[in-house]
Structure formats: C-alpha cells, structure tokens
TORZA-420915 format. One record per residue (C-alpha): x, y, z; residue in three letters. Coordinates in steps of 0.001 Angstrom, whole numbers, padded with zeros to 6 digits, always signed. Layout:
N
XYZALA/...
END
This chain:
789
+250999+224203+044970MET/+252300+227671+045386LYS/+255977+228300+046249THR/+256291+229445+049848PRO/+257043+233146+050373GLY/+255832+235894+052749ASN/+252633+234567+054437PRO/+250335+237169+053097LEU/+251460+237169+049500ASP/+248507+237816+047197GLY/+246413+239471+049868LEU/+244934+242729+048511ARG/+244243+245389+051218VAL/+242751+248909+051018ILE/+244268+251199+053651ASP/+241880+254032+054691LEU/+243405+254759+058123THR/+244678+257556+060120ASP/+247244+257230+063031ASP/+244852+255112+065037SER/+244859+252327+062438GLY/+248001+252768+060461ARG/+249898+250146+062532PHE/+247394+247496+061405ALA/+248214+248046+057813THR/+251991+248206+058532LYS/+251730+244686+059929LEU/+249861+243419+056902LEU/+252497+244964+054442THR/+255336+243583+056471GLU/+253882+240068+056072MET/+253545+240304+052373GLY/+250120+241915+051645ALA/+249698+244297+048750TYR/+248489+247311+050618VAL/+247229+250485+048728VAL/+246998+253591+050930ARG/+244279+255764+049599ILE/+244469+258605+052217THR/+246959+261024+053381SER/+245817+261064+056979LYS/+248407+260564+059724GLY/+251292+262461+061139ALA/+254718+262473+059418ALA/+256663+262550+062771GLY/+260085+264019+063083HIS/+261830+265093+059860THR/+264517+262808+058369MET/+267902+264584+058229THR/+268908+262887+054918ASP/+267451+264783+052014ASP/+266663+261732+049969GLN/+265058+259994+052981ALA/+263067+263185+053758ALA/+261677+263067+050213GLU/+259975+259772+051332ARG/+258494+261285+054385GLY/+259132+261728+058142GLY/+260054+259102+060643VAL/+256397+257894+061102LEU/+256072+257498+057271ASP/+259098+255351+057292TRP/+257782+253347+060228TRP/+254151+252915+059215TYR/+254192+253178+055378ASP/+257172+251279+054105GLY/+256285+248950+051167GLY/+252701+250367+050728LYS/+251539+251617+047387ARG/+249656+254941+047329ARG/+246799+256155+045266HIS/+244981+259056+046920LEU/+241220+259088+046583LEU/+238823+261975+047479ASP/+235761+260121+048699LEU/+233755+263157+048691ASP/+233787+263189+044909THR/+231994+260850+042671GLU/+235265+260111+040760ALA/+236873+259185+044093GLY/+233977+256871+045070ARG/+234126+255201+041693ASP/+237804+254594+042106GLY/+237141+253080+045530TYR/+234452+250790+044061ARG/+236912+249646+041456ARG/+239378+248766+044187LEU/+236862+247100+046441VAL/+235759+244877+043576GLU/+239137+243089+043583LYS/+240115+243644+047148ALA/+240168+241027+049972ASP/+240186+243492+052954LEU/+239362+247070+053762VAL/+240890+248585+057002VAL/+239486+251975+057750GLU/+239171+254545+060495THR/+236529+256824+059189GLU/+233971+258289+061581THR/+230829+256210+062101PRO/+228119+256731+059320ASP/+230543+258502+056947ARG/+231080+255566+054522LEU/+227384+254602+054669ASP/+226439+258227+053891SER/+228646+258029+050840LEU/+227134+254689+049728GLY/+230435+252755+050086ILE/+230243+250990+053390ASP/+230715+247290+053832HIS/+227061+246331+053433VAL/+226811+248363+050250GLN/+230141+246917+048892MET/+229089+243229+049362LEU/+226897+243733+046242SER/+230018+244030+044118ILE/+232230+241852+046179ASN/+230401+239300+048363PRO/+233413+237992+050163SER/+234865+241387+051156LEU/+236175+241639+054697ALA/+236240+245050+056347GLN/+237628+246164+059715VAL/+236378+249526+061002SER/+238441+251059+063784ILE/+236787+253847+065761THR/+237532+255319+069208PRO/+234512+253895+070978PHE/+232720+251687+068423GLY/+230199+252359+065704ARG/+227267+252225+068027THR/+226488+253615+071487GLY/+226106+257086+073003PRO/+229805+257945+072504ARG/+230223+256666+069062ARG/+231006+260174+067624HIS/+233458+261101+070353TRP/+237070+261799+069255VAL/+240256+260529+070777THR/+244010+260443+070748SER/+246317+257685+072095ASP/+246490+259596+075386LEU/+242696+260004+075718VAL/+242189+256399+074842SER/+244689+255380+077479ALA/+242815+257511+080000ALA/+239399+256305+079152MET/+240288+252669+078798GLY/+242080+252244+082084GLY/+245779+252372+081404SER/+246357+255633+083143LEU/+244620+254461+086241SER/+247544+252219+086973VAL/+250446+253710+085159THR/+252280+256646+086676GLY/+252669+257799+090244LEU/+249621+258157+092627PRO/+249204+261913+091847ASP/+250708+261860+088298ARG/+248954+259673+085634PRO/+251456+258811+082882LEU/+250830+257376+079421ASN/+253113+254617+078105ILE/+255494+255840+075414TRP/+255015+255122+071798GLY/+251164+255049+071401ARG/+250808+251643+072740GLN/+246967+251805+072709VAL/+247023+252368+068991TYR/+249522+249474+068746ASN/+247038+247192+070659PHE/+244277+248106+068298VAL/+246468+247744+065175GLY/+247345+244174+066167PHE/+243580+243455+066945LEU/+242512+244899+063660ALA/+244957+242763+061862ALA/+243822+239662+063681VAL/+240203+240352+062856CYS/+240855+241317+059190GLY/+242873+238218+058588LEU/+240397+235920+060415SER/+237642+237344+058283ALA/+239473+236816+055096VAL/+240463+233280+056127LEU/+236854+232506+056721ALA/+235684+234044+053466ALA/+238123+231891+051578ARG/+236337+228892+053021GLN/+232580+229974+052993ASP/+232571+232822+050438GLY/+230975+235144+052941LYS/+232254+238675+053712GLY/+232416+239887+057147ARG/+232658+243317+059054HIS/+234359+243827+062276ALA/+233465+246976+064287ASP/+236665+247345+066454VAL/+236375+249683+069423SER/+239701+251129+070617ILE/+238167+251670+074072HIS/+237053+248021+074365GLU/+240436+246898+073070THR/+242328+248550+075795LEU/+239831+247811+078659SER/+240095+244093+078088GLY/+243948+244184+077707SER/+245216+245402+081121ILE/+246558+242409+083006GLU/+245019+242721+086451HIS/+242389+245468+086783ILE/+239353+243366+086008LEU/+240734+240433+088166MET/+241108+242651+091193GLN/+237680+244342+090778PHE/+235725+241207+090111ASN/+237507+238954+092644PHE/+237972+241311+095613ASP/+236230+238695+097808ASP/+238970+236215+096928VAL/+242183+238210+096600LEU/+243933+240255+099330PRO/+244205+243185+096892LEU/+242497+246532+096486ASN/+239288+246159+094536LYS/+240207+249100+092385VAL/+243845+248846+091168ALA/+245923+251920+091588GLU/+248930+253706+090229ARG/+251980+252597+092186GLN/+254957+253445+089873GLY/+256698+250380+088585ALA/+255483+248122+091421LEU/+253614+245100+089954HIS/+250367+244019+091357TRP/+252050+240859+092749LEU/+254492+243243+094414ARG/+257351+241084+093389ALA/+258657+243282+090573TYR/+259814+246938+090963ASP/+262380+249461+089699LEU/+265175+250186+092243ALA/+267855+252793+092109ALA/+271367+251397+091912CYS/+274639+253226+092416ARG/+274344+254003+088624THR/+271110+253605+086837GLY/+268005+251538+087631TYR/+267272+247757+087714THR/+264053+245841+087680MET/+264318+243728+090661ILE/+262371+240472+091531THR/+262961+237378+093555PRO/+261532+235204+090712THR/+261642+232561+089547PRO/+263204+231053+092666ASP/+263504+233435+095536SER/+266101+231115+097336SER/+268685+231957+094614LEU/+268396+235634+095274LEU/+268494+235224+098963ILE/+271604+233009+098884LYS/+273320+235750+096718TRP/+272426+238487+099235MET/+273716+236319+102128VAL/+276941+235747+100301GLU/+277400+239441+099932THR/+276945+240122+103678GLY/+273237+240817+104073VAL/+272836+239125+107404GLN/+269098+239852+107690ASP/+268555+237804+104597ALA/+269438+234585+106294GLU/+265888+234411+107802GLN/+264375+233862+104346TRP/+266864+231138+103132LEU/+264574+228193+103457ASN/+261311+230041+103230ILE/+258307+228289+101608GLU/+256703+230003+098559THR/+253424+230823+100408ALA/+255471+232519+103239ASP/+257633+234359+100753ALA/+254439+235753+099115VAL/+253111+236926+102455SER/+256356+238567+103316ARG/+257098+239978+099926ILE/+257116+243629+100976ASP/+259699+242984+103569GLU/+261838+240963+101121ILE/+261544+243628+098397MET/+262538+246367+100798ASP/+265740+244516+101592ALA/+266496+243957+098004VAL/+265998+247761+097284ARG/+268529+248577+099977SER/+270872+245986+098811TRP/+271196+246998+095099VAL/+272036+250640+095910LYS/+275779+249562+096151GLN/+275922+248151+092617TYR/+275978+249524+089079ASP/+272780+248531+087327ALA/+274324+247031+084278LYS/+276670+244757+086082ASP/+273963+243777+088620LEU/+271332+242720+086259TRP/+273739+240508+084367TRP/+275088+238710+087217GLU/+271509+238218+088522ALA/+270696+236482+085240GLN/+273894+234305+085437GLN/+272454+233272+088857ARG/+268979+232596+087366HIS/+267369+235682+089000VAL/+265133+237665+086580ALA/+266570+241098+087105PHE/+266504+243482+084144GLY/+268734+246578+083678GLY/+266956+249750+082446VAL/+268298+250561+079009MET/+268100+253852+077086ASP/+267887+253985+073244ILE/+271667+253845+072554PRO/+272028+250833+074842ALA/+269093+249150+073096VAL/+270741+249712+069778ALA/+273796+247838+071026ARG/+272208+244792+072593ILE/+274264+241886+071504PRO/+271249+239560+071307GLN/+269510+241827+068735LEU/+272864+242012+066791GLU/+273140+238155+066863HIS/+269633+237835+065498ARG/+270165+240629+063055GLN/+267115+242454+064267PHE/+268258+245845+062961PHE/+268501+245947+059287VAL/+269222+248554+056532GLU/+266623+249734+054024THR/+268717+250698+050977ASP/+267793+252629+047914TRP/+269578+255088+045543LEU/+272749+255002+047713GLY/+271090+255948+050861THR/+269914+253731+053689SER/+267826+253918+056831VAL/+268468+251444+059706ARG/+265432+250113+061507GLN/+263879+247253+063287PRO/+263274+244346+060958SER/+260142+242089+060834LYS/+258131+241716+063958MET/+258463+237826+063862VAL/+260194+235307+061635ARG/+258398+232902+059486PHE/+260292+229897+058506SER/+258987+229872+054886ASN/+259470+233707+054355ALA/+262451+235459+052878PRO/+264684+237601+055198ASP/+264036+240758+053043ASP/+264486+244119+054644ALA/+261673+246661+055077PRO/+260957+248706+052108ARG/+260852+252538+051934PRO/+257496+254448+051828PRO/+255883+255193+048488ALA/+257157+258494+046966ILE/+254972+258646+043777ASP/+251338+257745+043421GLU/+250604+254495+041702SER/+248048+254647+038893ALA/+244728+252989+039639LEU/+244790+250910+036479ASP/+248325+249652+037319GLU/+247150+248603+040827ILE/+244030+246821+039414LEU/+246228+245042+036764SER/+248549+243830+039583ASP/+245625+242632+041589TRP/+244295+240375+038824GLN/+240844+238874+039083ALA/+239575+237918+042483LYS/+239611+234324+043414LYS/+236304+232682+044518PRO/+237956+230620+047312GLY/+236357+227409+048493ASN/+232767+228713+048960ALA/+231225+225866+046842GLU/+232375+223261+049339THR/+230952+225014+052411SER/+227371+224134+053478SER/+226876+227284+055716ALA/+228590+230455+056960GLN/+230803+230017+059987LYS/+229342+231415+063168LYS/+232749+232597+064168ARG/+235630+233214+061738PRO/+238109+230685+063206LEU/+235706+227785+063640GLU/+237366+224471+062514GLY/+240842+225627+063671VAL/+242196+223510+066487ARG/+245118+224791+068739VAL/+247257+222767+071041VAL/+248191+225282+073723ASP/+251441+224792+075665PHE/+251422+228200+077286THR/+251419+229779+080734TRP/+251088+232956+082731VAL/+249914+235632+080353LEU/+251513+236171+076880ALA/+250614+232769+075577GLY/+247258+232416+077263PRO/+246245+235890+076062PHE/+246976+234907+072469CYS/+245081+231643+072680THR/+242106+233315+074433ARG/+241813+235617+071550MET/+241815+232814+069000LEU/+239329+230879+071137GLY/+236963+234024+071144ASP/+237155+233888+067393LEU/+236057+230360+067281GLY/+239205+228095+067479ALA/+239133+224968+069532ASP/+241879+225623+072171ILE/+243363+222571+073875ILE/+245183+223848+076939ARG/+247864+221327+077857ILE/+249269+221544+081491GLN/+251038+219373+084109ASN/+250025+219515+087832GLU/+253616+219829+088926GLU/+254394+222845+086723ARG/+251145+224619+087319SER/+251366+226990+090295THR/+249634+230191+091562LEU/+248317+232081+088503VAL/+248406+228950+086349ASN/+245893+227144+088444LEU/+242100+227114+087727PRO/+241206+228173+091275ASP/+243174+231417+090953PHE/+241212+234429+089488PRO/+244035+235179+087010TYR/+243383+231856+085299TYR/+239676+232634+085077PHE/+240393+235904+083285VAL/+242848+234713+080663TRP/+241733+231076+079944ASN/+238094+231331+078683ARG/+237132+229425+075570GLU/+239645+226665+076291LYS/+239512+222943+077064ARG/+241871+221680+079772SER/+243837+218394+079298ALA/+246737+217303+081449THR/+249856+215458+080297LEU/+253109+214641+082189ASN/+255862+214970+079561MET/+258206+213042+081843LYS/+256097+209859+081418HIS/+257457+207288+078904PRO/+254212+207289+076877GLN/+253889+211072+076855ALA/+255556+211783+073411LEU/+253617+209101+071481ALA/+250407+210242+073126THR/+250861+213974+072386VAL/+251933+213118+068970ARG/+248378+211748+068141ARG/+246900+214941+069354LEU/+249289+217184+067397ILE/+248582+215241+064302GLU/+244947+216410+064587ASN/+245731+220127+065260CYS/+246302+223104+063107ASP/+248429+225095+065481VAL/+250905+224490+068279LEU/+251725+227475+070521ILE/+254265+227634+073403GLU/+255881+230295+075492ASN/+258259+228328+077808TYR/+261895+229169+078109SER/+264079+228462+075207ALA/+264793+224704+074767GLY/+261977+223349+076914VAL/+259918+221912+074187LEU/+262962+220617+072478ASP/+263887+218724+075583SER/+260470+217054+075510TRP/+260943+215941+071990GLY/+258551+218504+070536LEU/+261117+220424+068443ASP/+259942+222025+065250TRP/+261799+219597+062856GLU/+260240+216547+064583THR/+256723+217815+064962VAL/+256757+219133+061310HIS/+257264+215469+060141THR/+254288+214481+062150TRP/+252097+217119+060787ASN/+253415+219130+057745PRO/+250457+221433+057784ARG/+251073+222445+061448LEU/+251639+226155+062306VAL/+254236+226014+065173TYR/+254457+229285+067271VAL/+257393+229586+069731THR/+257203+232645+072048MET/+260633+232607+073496SER/+261957+235377+075853GLY/+264911+236499+073741CYS/+265219+233888+071011GLY/+266523+230350+070756HIS/+270062+231139+069944SER/+272461+233932+070752GLY/+274180+235210+074043PRO/+270919+236056+075755TRP/+268907+232922+074841LYS/+268714+231904+078429HIS/+267812+235331+079888VAL/+264741+235000+082094ILE/+262370+237522+080699SER/+259075+238255+082339TYR/+257183+241297+080973ALA/+258721+243878+083491PRO/+262198+242557+082620THR/+261540+243036+078936ILE/+260218+246636+079556HIS/+263480+247384+081138ALA/+265798+245846+078553LEU/+263844+247005+075393SER/+263704+250748+076231GLY/+260032+250928+077046VAL/+260783+251571+080870THR/+263261+254279+080163HIS/+260940+256137+077861LEU/+257879+255791+080012THR/+258917+258281+082713ASN/+258687+261915+083574PHE/+261683+263986+082746PRO/+262585+264126+086487ASP/+262194+260480+087166ARG/+263646+257220+085963GLY/+261751+254676+088053ASP/+258206+254557+086701VAL/+257560+252576+083507GLY/+254401+250690+082520PRO/+251869+249950+085384GLY/+251058+246547+083936TYR/+252473+243757+081850SER/+252398+245640+078641LEU/+254753+243456+076682ASN/+252897+240220+077599ASP/+249832+241729+075944HIS/+251788+242953+072978LEU/+253429+239517+072563ALA/+249984+237863+072773GLY/+248659+240142+070072TYR/+251641+239529+067941SER/+251483+235834+068204ALA/+247821+235787+067336ALA/+248343+238074+064306THR/+251184+235891+063077SER/+249226+232620+063735THR/+246331+233714+061564VAL/+248712+235027+058949ALA/+250283+231566+058899ALA/+246975+229909+058516LEU/+246163+232168+055569TYR/+249488+231102+053998SER/+248678+227532+054575ARG/+245453+227956+052592GLU/+247585+229128+049633GLN/+250512+226707+049781THR/+249212+223635+051782GLY/+252275+223992+054115GLN/+252542+224861+057804GLY/+255573+226671+059091GLN/+257429+227800+062229LYS/+256829+231322+063677ILE/+259849+232393+065763ASP/+258904+235266+068089MET/+261255+236727+070733ALA/+259506+238922+073295GLN/+262542+241132+073602LEU/+262161+241877+069957GLU/+258420+242620+070394THR/+259174+245207+073092GLY/+261916+246747+070903THR/+259694+246594+067817TYR/+256879+248761+069357VAL/+259288+251685+069959ILE/+260509+251486+066450GLY/+260216+255239+065701PRO/+262637+256071+068438ALA/+265160+253635+066951LEU/+264734+254924+063434ILE/+265228+258522+064843ASP/+268377+257360+066540TYR/+269956+255419+063717PHE/+268951+257858+060822ALA/+268882+261210+062536ASN/+271206+260888+065570GLN/+268246+261989+067821ARG/+268217+260242+071222GLN/+264660+260133+072421THR/+264321+260898+076144GLN/+261472+260466+078624PRO/+259078+263482+078432ALA/+255991+262584+080574GLY/+252886+262616+078497ASN/+254241+264458+075537ALA/+253521+262469+072452ASP/+256889+260979+071508GLY/+255969+260140+067962LEU/+254524+263557+066815HIS/+254566+266379+069207ASP/+250894+267267+069649HIS/+250312+270270+071956VAL/+248459+270024+074275PRO/+248784+266373+075066ASN/+248521+266246+078855GLU/+246619+265085+081897VAL/+245216+267911+084172TYR/+243767+267999+087641ASN/+240037+268625+088031CYS/+238014+269118+091270LEU/+237283+265344+091355ASP/+239692+263539+089144GLY/+242039+263781+086197TYR/+241295+264784+082543LEU/+243409+263881+079574ALA/+243282+266468+076707VAL/+244888+266347+073297SER/+244795+268604+070197VAL/+245837+267083+066840THR/+244471+269641+064419SER/+243931+273192+063921THR/+240130+272768+064093GLN/+240502+271048+067494GLN/+242699+273884+068742TRP/+240131+276419+067760ARG/+237477+274439+069573ALA/+239514+274238+072640LEU/+240229+277938+072722VAL/+236485+278756+072264ALA/+235553+276295+075035THR/+237978+277456+077623ILE/+237499+281068+076653ASN/+240796+282333+078152ASP/+242501+285300+076442GLU/+245883+283715+077014GLY/+245132+281113+074333LEU/+244043+283544+071571THR/+247439+284215+069900ASP/+246644+283472+066314ILE/+250174+282116+065805ALA/+249419+279331+068252TRP/+247183+277754+065555GLU/+250517+276383+064269ASP/+251445+273286+066266GLU/+255166+273995+066024LEU/+254593+277331+067582VAL/+252527+275752+070362ARG/+255349+273409+071167ALA/+257511+276543+071990ASP/+254817+277569+074335HIS/+253845+274274+075877ARG/+254315+275241+079547GLN/+252182+278334+079150GLN/+249399+276464+077326ILE/+249444+273751+079994ASP/+249275+276344+082751THR/+246142+277971+081161ILE/+244403+274632+080585ILE/+245224+273491+084181ALA/+243835+276659+085573SER/+240533+276012+083745TRP/+240282+272311+084732THR/+241041+273044+088362ALA/+237546+274531+088668ASP/+235872+271862+086749GLN/+234111+268595+087477GLN/+235881+266013+085427VAL/+232728+264520+083835ASP/+231418+267950+082897ALA/+234680+269062+081517ALA/+234922+265874+079437MET/+231435+266274+078034GLU/+232038+269959+077238MET/+235194+269479+075366LEU/+233891+266390+073483GLN/+230734+268276+072404GLN/+233114+270868+070840ALA/+235076+268109+068975GLY/+238188+268211+071349VAL/+239692+264854+072267PRO/+239210+264733+076083ALA/+238664+261937+078535GLY/+238523+261205+082171LYS/+241205+258994+083701VAL/+238904+256038+084433GLN/+239668+253376+087058ASP/+238027+250017+087089THR/+235012+251162+089058HIS/+234363+253701+086370ASP/+234854+251218+083504LEU/+232654+248496+085099VAL/+229930+250437+086879GLU/+229710+253864+085173ASN/+230929+253592+081537ASP/+227821+254141+079470ILE/+229484+253088+076323GLN/+230587+249784+077637HIS/+227086+249306+079061ARG/+225216+250122+075821GLU/+227533+247799+073757ARG/+227271+245039+076285LYS/+230969+244713+076754PHE/+230634+243190+080109TRP/+228848+239798+080360GLN/+227446+238185+083587ALA/+228472+234608+083954VAL/+228271+231728+086501THR/+231463+229716+086971HIS/+231722+226288+088604ASP/+234359+227441+091199ILE/+233761+231205+091457PHE/+229972+231463+091053GLY/+228443+234581+089633GLU/+230952+236786+088072ARG/+231391+239289+085321SER/+233765+239128+082333THR/+234709+241237+079376ASP/+233976+240063+075813THR/+235889+240197+072516PHE/+236318+243976+071763PRO/+234660+244088+068397ALA/+231176+243471+066867PHE/+231030+241018+063992TRP/+228323+241978+061483ASP/+226738+244139+064162GLY/+226638+241465+066841GLU/+228599+240906+070106ARG/+230442+237611+070356LEU/+229234+236255+073772ALA/+231644+234204+075873VAL/+230426+230614+075556GLU/+233004+228589+077470ARG/+234352+229850+080847LEU/+237797+228887+082035SER/+238120+225153+083147PRO/+237211+224458+086776ALA/+240026+222078+087268TYR/+243123+220758+085442LEU/+242312+217874+083120GLY/+238608+218741+083111GLU/+238331+217730+079482HIS/+240824+214824+079568ASN/+238297+212150+078481PHE/+236870+214030+075496GLU/+240256+215351+074349VAL/+242252+212252+074557TRP/+239475+210079+073035THR/+238153+212375+070263GLU/+241569+213842+069157LEU/+244129+211234+070058ALA/+242017+208117+069480GLY/+242320+206657+072921LEU/+239786+204443+074451GLU/+238091+205603+077667MET/+239741+202778+079569GLU/+243121+203991+078342GLU/+242495+207592+079516VAL/+241420+206308+082897ALA/+244542+204133+083114ALA/+246691+207056+082051GLY/+245195+209203+084814MET/+246013+206595+087406SER/+249570+205864+086425ASP/+250679+209461+086018GLY/+250563+209959+082291LEU/+247684+212521+082454PHE/+248745+214139+085763SER/
END
C-alpha cells in the first residue's frame, strides 16, 4: 500500500493550455500531479517588483504555473510532434485549449493518440465546443461572460459588468479538472481512454444560480421570466449592498428575520415593531418593505462594526472588504491560508492550497519553472505507464463515475451543485433530508430544487431520532463519499464527525464545505454566498470606479464552492485508488472566495499594489479594449488580446482614429483607453448587435452579445446545435426544459436520466433496503414513528 501524500501524486499531465485553461492545470499541480507545460501561451500579468521573482515570470505565472515543469514543443514541426507523442505514451491526461481541428490536422488528437496510449484521457477546452456553427469563434473571459449570461444579471440596468478575476475561466478550469480526473479514474478501472469536449459557453450557461429557473418556471414563480441586472440585489430580494456611514455592508434578514427586527426595535426603529412576530411567508411577501427599512437604518453605522455585531446576533450581514482588509482577516491568519513561497533568499506570499486534504502535507506552493526540463528527464521521471485494473472490468463504463456512491447531506446551492455534477457523471447520489429542516428552496415542489437536484435519489432521516445514528451508519458503510455543507459543528452534533465515520468506513472520502472553517474566530460566521463575496474581496473588486455597491449578480461563490468540492472529491477518489484510504477534505467557502482572486493578493503582498475596482477592464492582464458597448438594440462585449486581433478590429471598424501604428503595442493602447473606447462606442452605436458580433467574429476579433436567458434558450444557435437544452417531463412540474452537462464525452451529449425527486423520501424504500439492509417492514415502521421523516 502506498504511503499517503498529495492526492494526485503520480498523475502525469500534459499542459497545452492558454489563459482559458491554465487554471485547470494549476489545480492539478497543486494537488500533486506532475504537470509538464509544453506551451508558452498565456499572459504574464503584472511584473513582479523583486528581480529574482521577476526572473520566474509575472504575477500570473506565479499564480498559474507554480510547481509545473516546462518543456516547450513546437507542434508545427515533426520534431515537436514526435516529442509530444513520446510524452503522450506515458501520460495519464492531456488538458488543451487548441482550436478545433488543429490537433487532428497535425495527427496528434485524442483518437489518434489512443493507438499509442489506449487509456489516455484528454480534456479539450474551447470557447463554444468542438462542434456547431460557432466552433471557430474566439473569446475572452469578458466575451464568454456576455455570451453565457453572466453580464445579463451582473451590473446596473444600463451598465453590464463582468465579475473581477476571470471567473468564467475559473469555472471552466474547475470543470476541466473534474472531467479530466473522472476520465483518469475510470480508465484506471476499465482501461479505456476518454475525451471530454468542454465548452466554456455551456459551462457558464449552466452555472448561473437563477436565470434558467426564472425562465422555465415563470408560470410558477412571481418573478420576471427574464432575469435582469439589478446591482447587488439578489433574486430573492433578501440580500443587497447598503451604504453605511462608512463603507458598504451586505444586508439580509436571514437566517431568522425576527433577530434583525428585534435589533432594529432596540435601536429605536419604531416602524420595525410591525414585523416582530411576522410569519416567514408574510416576511417574503413584504421583503421590499423590510429591506428598505434596513437600508435606511444602516446609514448611521460604520460598516465594519455593523456587520460584526450582526453576526454576533446571528444575522448574516457581511462587511465589504478591500484587498488590504482581506489580507488581515483573522480567520485566514488562524487557518494559515496565506503562506510564503521561499527560494534563494526571496519569498512570495500568496494563497495556499484551495482545500485541505487530511492525508496531504502542508507544503507551500512552488515557484514557476525558470529553466526548461529535458524531455528525457521528464520521461525518466514518469517511468512506465501502469495498466490499471482493466483486466478485471467486463465493459467500459457508460459514465466515468459509475460505481461511485455519495451520501449527500447538503442544502441550498453550493453542495447540491457539487453533487449534481457528480451525478451527471454517473455517481449514485443519495440526498438525505429531514422534513423539519427543508424549507423553501430545499423543497421538491420549488423550482430551485428542480434545477439543482437532478440525478439524485431522495431519502429522509430524522437525526434526532434515537435510531438515526445506527441507521445512517449502515448507509455510510456502503458509500464512497459523504458531502455536507451545513454550519460548522452540525454533523459533529449528530455523531457524524470525521473521526467516528472514518472508523466505520476507512475508504470513505469525507467532504465538509463549511463557511469559514471549523476552528478560528470566525468559525460561526453565517456565510451565504453574498456574504462571502463581501468578505473575500470579490464584491469590492466587482464594481465600477465610481461605485461600491454592485458586486456579482448571482451566487458566484456557491458555484465556485461546488466546483471546488467536486474537483477535490474526484481527486480524493483517485488517491484512494492508489492508497486504499479515504480522507477528509476541509473546504472553507471564505477561502474559496479569496482563492479565486489570488492574483490580486500576490500583487498586494509581493508588489505592494492595491487592486481597485475598474469596471470591465481585465484585472489580471490589461487587455485593451476590453469593454461592453451600446448598440442600437443591445450591448456588445469586445476584447483584443493580440496584435493580430487589434489589426482585425481596426480593419473592421475602419476609423482613422485607430490607425496609429504605435497602438499595436498593448501597453501603448492602455494609455489611450478612453480614446479607443470612444471610437469603438461611436461605431457600435450605429450597429445592430447581432450583425456587429458576426462581423467582428468573422474577422477573428473576440466579440459577443450580452445575452439574456431568452437569447440563450430561444435564439442561441450553438446551444441548439449541440443539444444543450433537453425537454423533460417532471412528476410535479410537467413538461419543462433543463440544461445538460456542459461537455461532450467521446463526441456524445450526456442526457439527463433522472429528474429531481418529486417529494422528500421518494426513494426511502429502495435506499434503506438496498444500502442499509433494512426490511421493507422496518422502513415502513420507521416512516410511521418518525425515523424517516
């Protein structure tokens, strides 16, 4: 049995990515994979001020490429392709972002490489997928955010805004890592290589909390069919940013509105007395009235003092923090989240690992590679490829995670999004709920539940019942993974702490998705996604220079946490295949939010630069232009990331004001940003948005319409051609439409096979008999005496 270490120790990965996929291979490296980067594509970002650090690259090189080995290959030459084939022969996984057809035209695409490595996994990340009428379109994070729906709900009604930090690229990086690891895990068991065609466009369209729910359930919900931009106001209208005497605070009456109302009454808000004993349903119907009163009330307080007192009173406020404040968060200090990467007497402080694996060492991130590694040296390190367990498998798995069983103690969005992903990939998800704790969005007859709980079986269990612990133990002993995202200490109070559960099932992967961590001064902070956005710096950075009250237009961090948990879970399952041991994954959602703005923190710690909100300007590498412009009938996002694209933009717009040859240098363009934006805006003002988008894309310029849900569902020809939407019939809701998993597997779409449960406990009899060994009569008795309530 192998000694435990980093979960991906021994995994051999070829990194052929640009900025759109570089985050995926960063994650794999961080978890222990031996990643060889064979391309120099990708922006360096801001220059490091320390000379020795600068020798290793810019801020983005430090963020994305720490710990990777480098051996550049020119795939346009036979020598380069031969080197690639030699690497592929021993590799487990290729992650690439080449244009569709390029690798095939060179004779080195996945289907061709299977002849020399039958168990090879390959993930291909492209802007719109490898098939379809827009497969050759180009993108940027901003353009992907526009086309995929994020900009339709983030910003102000007349000012679309991208979320800071290339979060679309982070989404797809997580998804690519999940797909790659799932494919490798399956290949270890059946010997069959797999190819995942991951679409950035699909990844985002299926990862925006509420837009599909509102569109597909407008006959059920009292909400606009097409979700709109409304600043920081959440679709439930129970979260918003409010100006205080100093600073901004994310305000909300959750989780118990009476606690906030009592506080307001104590401080002299007489009008608040009318809401003291209000029922939940009435509070929801009067939420705008309540929120207006809160907005007025908080103006007398300092934001930092207010949010902390709110938390002491169990009210989920969150103070908006800038980068220096994030760097000083005591909870992050307690959990030693920021660490030093040391070498040759110089160090760079940066965020540590995304999550903590109980079997992994607490080693700090490594610096980027400075010298090229010799190919023979890499091949020697990689040794001979292991055959896996193919000889014991009778057939190839239909989906890569078939055979994995997950007991799912999650609620709302972050956890259910994770387990939905695992279910889409074939895992058997057992969703455990209790009728008493399941309210509003956690109930099967609410559309939110329909959207985020497909591919799951529903079983009920009352953990207060005297037989509950013994009963759930029998289930856990037959599962591979346990995932929970309750407040810190809840599962411990039920007797389901890691130490106990590990004795029951030593092979179990135990994933805990707490808000701020299970220890430290903030362990009991109530942390919904909007709260985390405020505390982690995401809200502050996602603003226009003249505003501080915008932030993400949906629960970004819940999706990020779901992606992070899914990635970590599959990594731990891979580790278990090597070691035979399960382990605990400790994920704090505050750290997730902070991690995904890592470049801003490196820049602050290493270079003393304090990143400030700058609208749609790319905060990682200042591409110019990178903005959203008005057209006659909508908004158009346009980016330029290369000299070739700039020349194409100039030729298309055909305005003499853009012809200064010096502007081919991006640094020079940055000094003339306002002038360039004015010229482009003048051109777009006379254009129909679809025509302008087509014109620029045909010239090779990243451009995309700001699409709302109507555009995505009814008019998006790429989604239609790739059958991203699937018509279904649900037992409660009847005929509906749902999105599907945002990747093709070996050229095929994974259809949704199991819709969300129609009622709590729908699968009680099959779950508790098949997996816990109870008799049918025992289950029936448990349902009558409250055990399975």
